[in-house]
C-alpha positions as a Python dict, from the first residue, in 0.01 Angstrom:
ca = {
    (1, 'X'): (0, 0, 0),
    (2, 'X'): (-26, 131, -355),
    (3, 'X'): (-320, 298, -524),
    (4, 'X'): (-402, 121, -851),
    (5, 'X'): (-715, 195, -1057),
    (6, 'X'): (-893, 365, -771),
    (7, 'X'): (-851, 81, -521),
    (8, 'X'): (-592, -43, -279),
    (9, 'X'): (-369, -330, -381),
    (10, 'X'): (-93, -476, -166),
    (11, 'X'): (246, -467, -333),
    (12, 'X'): (383, -823, -352),
    (13, 'X'): (711, -868, -168),
    (14, 'X'): (894, -945, -492),
    (15, 'X'): (812, -595, -619),
    (16, 'X'): (962, -435, -312),
    (17, 'X'): (1297, -607, -357),
    (18, 'X'): (1302, -614, -738),
    (19, 'X'): (1441, -317, -936),
    (20, 'X'): (1091, -213, -1044),
    (21, 'X'): (1010, 155, -1030),
    (22, 'X'): (665, 144, -872),
    (23, 'X'): (556, 493, -979),
    (24, 'X'): (655, 452, -1345),
    (25, 'X'): (500, 107, -1349),
    (26, 'X'): (158, 227, -1234),
    (27, 'X'): (160, 587, -1362),
    (28, 'X'): (252, 769, -1682),
    (29, 'X'): (517, 1039, -1707),
    (30, 'X'): (238, 1290, -1648),
    (31, 'X'): (134, 1110, -1331),
    (32, 'X'): (-189, 961, -1467),
    (33, 'X'): (-286, 605, -1372),
    (34, 'X'): (-182, 367, -1647),
    (35, 'X'): (-415, 140, -1835),
    (36, 'X'): (-388, -222, -1737),
    (37, 'X'): (-501, -575, -1819),
    (38, 'X'): (-602, -849, -1580),
    (39, 'X'): (-558, -1193, -1736),
    (40, 'X'): (-862, -1409, -1799),
    (41, 'X'): (-699, -1747, -1843),
    (42, 'X'): (-402, -1914, -2010),
    (43, 'X'): (-518, -1994, -2361),
    (44, 'X'): (-183, -1981, -2542),
    (45, 'X'): (171, -2032, -2414),
    (46, 'X'): (456, -1891, -2619),
    (47, 'X'): (803, -2038, -2593),
    (48, 'X'): (1094, -1814, -2690),
    (49, 'X'): (1349, -2051, -2839),
    (50, 'X'): (1630, -1792, -2819),
    (51, 'X'): (1749, -1488, -3014),
    (52, 'X'): (2004, -1669, -3232),
    (53, 'X'): (1909, -1645, -3601),
    (54, 'X'): (2063, -1717, -3939),
    (55, 'X'): (1968, -1364, -4053),
    (56, 'X'): (2058, -1019, -3917),
    (57, 'X'): (1762, -797, -4005),
    (58, 'X'): (1825, -438, -3884),
    (59, 'X'): (1457, -390, -3796),
    (60, 'X'): (1428, -710, -3588),
    (61, 'X'): (1225, -652, -3272),
    (62, 'X'): (1445, -910, -3098),
    (63, 'X'): (1776, -775, -3226),
    (64, 'X'): (1852, -1128, -3350),
    (65, 'X'): (2153, -1225, -3558),
    (66, 'X'): (2381, -1529, -3599),
    (67, 'X'): (2515, -1637, -3262),
    (68, 'X'): (2312, -1381, -3068),
    (69, 'X'): (2281, -1470, -2699),
    (70, 'X'): (2059, -1199, -2555),
    (71, 'X'): (1810, -1477, -2488),
    (72, 'X'): (1980, -1820, -2470),
    (73, 'X'): (1848, -2119, -2661),
    (74, 'X'): (1581, -2339, -2503),
    (75, 'X'): (1615, -2709, -2436),
    (76, 'X'): (1336, -2962, -2392),
    (77, 'X'): (1436, -3005, -2027),
    (78, 'X'): (1386, -2630, -1976),
    (79, 'X'): (1026, -2626, -2095),
    (80, 'X'): (886, -2963, -1985),
    (81, 'X'): (769, -2849, -1640),
    (82, 'X'): (594, -2548, -1789),
    (83, 'X'): (428, -2756, -2060),
    (84, 'X'): (264, -2974, -1798),
    (85, 'X'): (173, -2678, -1579),
    (86, 'X'): (9, -2516, -1882),
    (87, 'X'): (-182, -2835, -1961),
    (88, 'X'): (-314, -2841, -1606),
    (89, 'X'): (-432, -2482, -1656),
    (90, 'X'): (-623, -2569, -1975),
    (91, 'X'): (-389, -2423, -2235),
    (92, 'X'): (-518, -2464, -2592),
    (93, 'X'): (-206, -2397, -2801),
    (94, 'X'): (172, -2375, -2775),
    (95, 'X'): (348, -2121, -2996),
    (96, 'X'): (714, -2063, -3075),
    (97, 'X'): (919, -1761, -3168),
    (98, 'X'): (1285, -1659, -3183),
    (99, 'X'): (1530, -1563, -3332),
    (100, 'X'): (1485, -1844, -3575),
    (101, 'X'): (1356, -2153, -3393),
    (102, 'X'): (1514, -2398, -3638),
    (103, 'X'): (1861, -2268, -3548),
    (104, 'X'): (1814, -2417, -3199),
    (105, 'X'): (1950, -2772, -3179),
    (106, 'X'): (1676, -2906, -2949),
    (107, 'X'): (1386, -2736, -3126),
    (108, 'X'): (1258, -3039, -3315),
    (109, 'X'): (1261, -3240, -2990),
    (110, 'X'): (1060, -2965, -2820),
    (111, 'X'): (815, -2943, -3109),
    (112, 'X'): (773, -3320, -3120),
    (113, 'X'): (704, -3338, -2747),
    (114, 'X'): (461, -3047, -2738),
    (115, 'X'): (262, -3160, -3044),
    (116, 'X'): (187, -3480, -2856),
    (117, 'X'): (-28, -3266, -2625),
    (118, 'X'): (-167, -2959, -2807),
    (119, 'X'): (-163, -2784, -3146),
    (120, 'X'): (155, -2588, -3219),
    (121, 'X'): (225, -2266, -3404),
    (122, 'X'): (576, -2173, -3521),
    (123, 'X'): (712, -1838, -3643),
    (124, 'X'): (997, -1891, -3889),
    (125, 'X'): (1174, -1728, -4182),
    (126, 'X'): (1152, -2070, -4359),
    (127, 'X'): (1497, -2036, -4513),
    (128, 'X'): (1805, -2256, -4471),
    (129, 'X'): (1759, -2365, -4106),
    (130, 'X'): (1413, -2505, -4185),
    (131, 'X'): (1503, -2640, -4528),
    (132, 'X'): (1795, -2834, -4381),
    (133, 'X'): (1569, -3003, -4124),
    (134, 'X'): (1268, -3095, -4336),
    (135, 'X'): (1341, -3465, -4287),
    (136, 'X'): (1294, -3410, -3914),
    (137, 'X'): (964, -3230, -3966),
    (138, 'X'): (798, -3502, -4170),
    (139, 'X'): (742, -3744, -3879),
    (140, 'X'): (558, -3471, -3685),
    (141, 'X'): (266, -3511, -3925),
    (142, 'X'): (183, -3834, -3741),
    (143, 'X'): (158, -3667, -3400),
    (144, 'X'): (-185, -3625, -3238),
    (145, 'X'): (-193, -3246, -3287),
    (146, 'X'): (-106, -3033, -3591),
    (147, 'X'): (190, -2800, -3631),
    (148, 'X'): (117, -2476, -3817),
    (149, 'X'): (365, -2218, -3944),
    (150, 'X'): (375, -1844, -4001),
    (151, 'X'): (648, -1744, -4244),
    (152, 'X'): (800, -1395, -4256),
    (153, 'X'): (774, -1250, -4606),
    (154, 'X'): (806, -877, -4561),
    (155, 'X'): (702, -728, -4893),
    (156, 'X'): (579, -854, -5233),
    (157, 'X'): (903, -723, -5375),
    (158, 'X'): (1213, -942, -5391),
    (159, 'X'): (1462, -653, -5387),
    (160, 'X'): (1294, -472, -5098),
    (161, 'X'): (1268, -791, -4894),
    (162, 'X'): (1627, -896, -4957),
    (163, 'X'): (1789, -560, -4882),
    (164, 'X'): (1744, -630, -4510),
    (165, 'X'): (1718, -1009, -4497),
    (166, 'X'): (2000, -1084, -4740),
    (167, 'X'): (2027, -1175, -5106),
    (168, 'X'): (1828, -1484, -5196),
    (169, 'X'): (1621, -1493, -4877),
    (170, 'X'): (1297, -1405, -5060),
    (171, 'X'): (1323, -1705, -5291),
    (172, 'X'): (1439, -1930, -5006),
    (173, 'X'): (1132, -1832, -4800),
    (174, 'X'): (903, -1909, -5094),
    (175, 'X'): (1076, -2244, -5132),
    (176, 'X'): (1013, -2311, -4764),
    (177, 'X'): (647, -2207, -4789),
    (178, 'X'): (594, -2435, -5088),
    (179, 'X'): (763, -2729, -4915),
    (180, 'X'): (552, -2684, -4601),
    (181, 'X'): (229, -2669, -4797),
    (182, 'X'): (318, -2957, -5028),
    (183, 'X'): (389, -3172, -4723),
    (184, 'X'): (63, -3106, -4547),
    (185, 'X'): (149, -2824, -4305),
    (186, 'X'): (-77, -2521, -4273),
    (187, 'X'): (102, -2194, -4354),
    (188, 'X'): (22, -1826, -4309),
    (189, 'X'): (227, -1516, -4388),
    (190, 'X'): (365, -1239, -4165),
    (191, 'X'): (426, -923, -4363),
    (192, 'X'): (527, -569, -4280),
    (193, 'X'): (282, -285, -4315),
    (194, 'X'): (339, 65, -4455),
    (195, 'X'): (144, 363, -4326),
    (196, 'X'): (16, 463, -4669),
    (197, 'X'): (-38, 115, -4815),
    (198, 'X'): (-345, -27, -4985),
    (199, 'X'): (-372, -362, -4802),
    (200, 'X'): (-585, -518, -5076),
    (201, 'X'): (-330, -432, -5342),
    (202, 'X'): (-37, -551, -5131),
    (203, 'X'): (-198, -889, -5075),
    (204, 'X'): (-298, -913, -5443),
    (205, 'X'): (68, -861, -5532),
    (206, 'X'): (164, -1141, -5295),
    (207, 'X'): (-94, -1374, -5448),
    (208, 'X'): (44, -1311, -5795),
    (209, 'X'): (384, -1424, -5668),
    (210, 'X'): (228, -1730, -5507),
    (211, 'X'): (75, -1828, -5841),
    (212, 'X'): (419, -1820, -6001),
    (213, 'X'): (552, -2051, -5730),
    (214, 'X'): (257, -2292, -5731),
    (215, 'X'): (167, -2185, -5378),
    (216, 'X'): (-202, -2154, -5282),
    (217, 'X'): (-333, -1800, -5311),
    (218, 'X'): (-561, -1822, -5008),
    (219, 'X'): (-289, -1813, -4742),
    (220, 'X'): (-384, -1588, -4450),
    (221, 'X'): (-185, -1269, -4386),
    (222, 'X'): (-95, -1089, -4065),
    (223, 'X'): (42, -737, -4115),
    (224, 'X'): (271, -596, -3846),
    (225, 'X'): (383, -238, -3784),
    (226, 'X'): (744, -156, -3703),
    (227, 'X'): (787, -255, -3337),
    (228, 'X'): (1137, -112, -3299),
    (229, 'X'): (1451, -287, -3177),
    (230, 'X'): (1506, -409, -2818),
    (231, 'X'): (1530, -133, -2560),
    (232, 'X'): (1403, 132, -2802),
    (233, 'X'): (1108, 363, -2745),
    (234, 'X'): (928, 495, -3049),
    (235, 'X'): (750, 772, -2859),
    (236, 'X'): (408, 608, -2881),
    (237, 'X'): (139, 769, -2666),
    (238, 'X'): (111, 629, -2315),
    (239, 'X'): (-204, 432, -2239),
    (240, 'X'): (-390, 573, -1940),
    (241, 'X'): (-668, 420, -1739),
    (242, 'X'): (-913, 655, -1909),
    (243, 'X'): (-788, 539, -2252),
    (244, 'X'): (-912, 192, -2164),
    (245, 'X'): (-1270, 321, -2161),
    (246, 'X'): (-1248, 244, -2533),
    (247, 'X'): (-1238, -124, -2435),
    (248, 'X'): (-1483, -144, -2141),
    (249, 'X'): (-1558, -519, -2147),
    (250, 'X'): (-1353, -832, -2110),
    (251, 'X'): (-1452, -929, -2463),
    (252, 'X'): (-1336, -597, -2609),
    (253, 'X'): (-1001, -630, -2427),
    (254, 'X'): (-941, -978, -2563),
    (255, 'X'): (-727, -856, -2854),
    (256, 'X'): (-458, -765, -2600),
    (257, 'X'): (-237, -1073, -2595),
    (258, 'X'): (-167, -1042, -2223),
    (259, 'X'): (-530, -1131, -2145),
    (260, 'X'): (-475, -1490, -2257),
    (261, 'X'): (-104, -1553, -2330),
    (262, 'X'): (225, -1581, -2149),
    (263, 'X'): (577, -1638, -2285),
    (264, 'X'): (865, -1846, -2151),
    (265, 'X'): (1201, -1669, -2172),
    (266, 'X'): (1533, -1817, -2066),
    (267, 'X'): (1748, -1585, -1856),
    (268, 'X'): (2090, -1733, -1786),
    (269, 'X'): (2001, -2085, -1664),
    (270, 'X'): (1647, -2008, -1547),
    (271, 'X'): (1320, -1996, -1737),
    (272, 'X'): (1102, -1700, -1651),
    (273, 'X'): (744, -1613, -1745),
    (274, 'X'): (688, -1287, -1933),
    (275, 'X'): (363, -1110, -2010),
    (276, 'X'): (367, -1154, -2389),
    (277, 'X'): (586, -1190, -2697),
    (278, 'X'): (660, -818, -2736),
    (279, 'X'): (806, -715, -2400),
    (280, 'X'): (1101, -944, -2325),
    (281, 'X'): (1338, -647, -2349),
    (282, 'X'): (1191, -503, -2027),
    (283, 'X'): (1261, -698, -1705),
    (284, 'X'): (960, -535, -1538),
    (285, 'X'): (744, -773, -1742),
    (286, 'X'): (906, -1075, -1578),
    (287, 'X'): (605, -1216, -1392),
    (288, 'X'): (776, -1493, -1201),
    (289, 'X'): (894, -1850, -1221),
    (290, 'X'): (560, -2027, -1265),
    (291, 'X'): (264, -1981, -1493),
    (292, 'X'): (18, -1981, -1207),
    (293, 'X'): (180, -1689, -1028),
    (294, 'X'): (210, -1496, -1356),
    (295, 'X'): (-166, -1503, -1404),
    (296, 'X'): (-223, -1322, -1075),
    (297, 'X'): (-17, -1017, -1175),
    (298, 'X'): (-186, -709, -1319),
    (299, 'X'): (-22, -610, -1649),
    (300, 'X'): (36, -236, -1674),
    (301, 'X'): (40, -119, -2036),
    (302, 'X'): (369, 66, -2005),
    (303, 'X'): (579, -76, -2289),
    (304, 'X'): (566, 130, -2607),
    (305, 'X'): (467, -186, -2801),
    (306, 'X'): (151, -206, -2589),
    (307, 'X'): (23, 83, -2800),
    (308, 'X'): (34, -136, -3110),
    (309, 'X'): (-211, -375, -2943),
    (310, 'X'): (-420, -79, -2828),
    (311, 'X'): (-438, 82, -3170),
    (312, 'X'): (-421, -209, -3413),
    (313, 'X'): (-512, -519, -3214),
    (314, 'X'): (-171, -653, -3319),
    (315, 'X'): (-165, -1017, -3218),
    (316, 'X'): (114, -1266, -3272),
    (317, 'X'): (-133, -1554, -3246),
    (318, 'X'): (-236, -1773, -3535),
    (319, 'X'): (-508, -1640, -3769),
    (320, 'X'): (-856, -1748, -3666),
}
């Protein structure tokens, strides 16, 4: 038996045989009980399409680059059983991340199938891989549920954006944003945040650029901190059980993605269920082979990226 949050909880057999370090999973380096989240329900299912990308950004939280195989590409046959399991569990939205989803050969087939059942949300850099497949996107407008996009546009500064993403990628992303909007798709922007920034001024600078490109100025923004590369640890404070007194109710904990999301990740030839979009570099967050079993596992807030959710309410989900 293991003591977790003041009560006794039987350790599932899979934890005994898996290479999970029980003490570090449930307790901090100082030996304090870790903060944790118990899932409410499956509201959003993320599908990791794979870490291959057309860009090689040095700050990428997935470590993605052309041909990267840390997480193999998804196929429709991989995700179909999980889609239907999620539908049975009342899922409200399917979301997609990579890598760059449009690099994956089967992605349009996946997106077409899923948007027959629920709304979809896609994270993309909106550059060449998307622009080369726009003819495949157009028919999706006729599907029963909408497909929305969040496009990565790091800074309202072409030179600063392109130094990491590559020359011309800023303009290509704006071209992609404009095409998506002009063809009836809802678009929002993912940008990077600086510690000393004035958010209002940053977004005003973006809107000035949008005016030049005939892009609507009212696009929603989501600002993300630097999450670090896979396997890194930025030294963020560890979240203890007493820290969670800041969020005493289920409602106040709802900005933690692991209360309502799960993510499908392909490992070799098997699809596994992970706690959220930010922890696929830690096998301890592999919650099993089905969505139902994943919802019964208590999520210990051990990963250093958990602190971003704790401090900022950083959510990868679509803007409300």
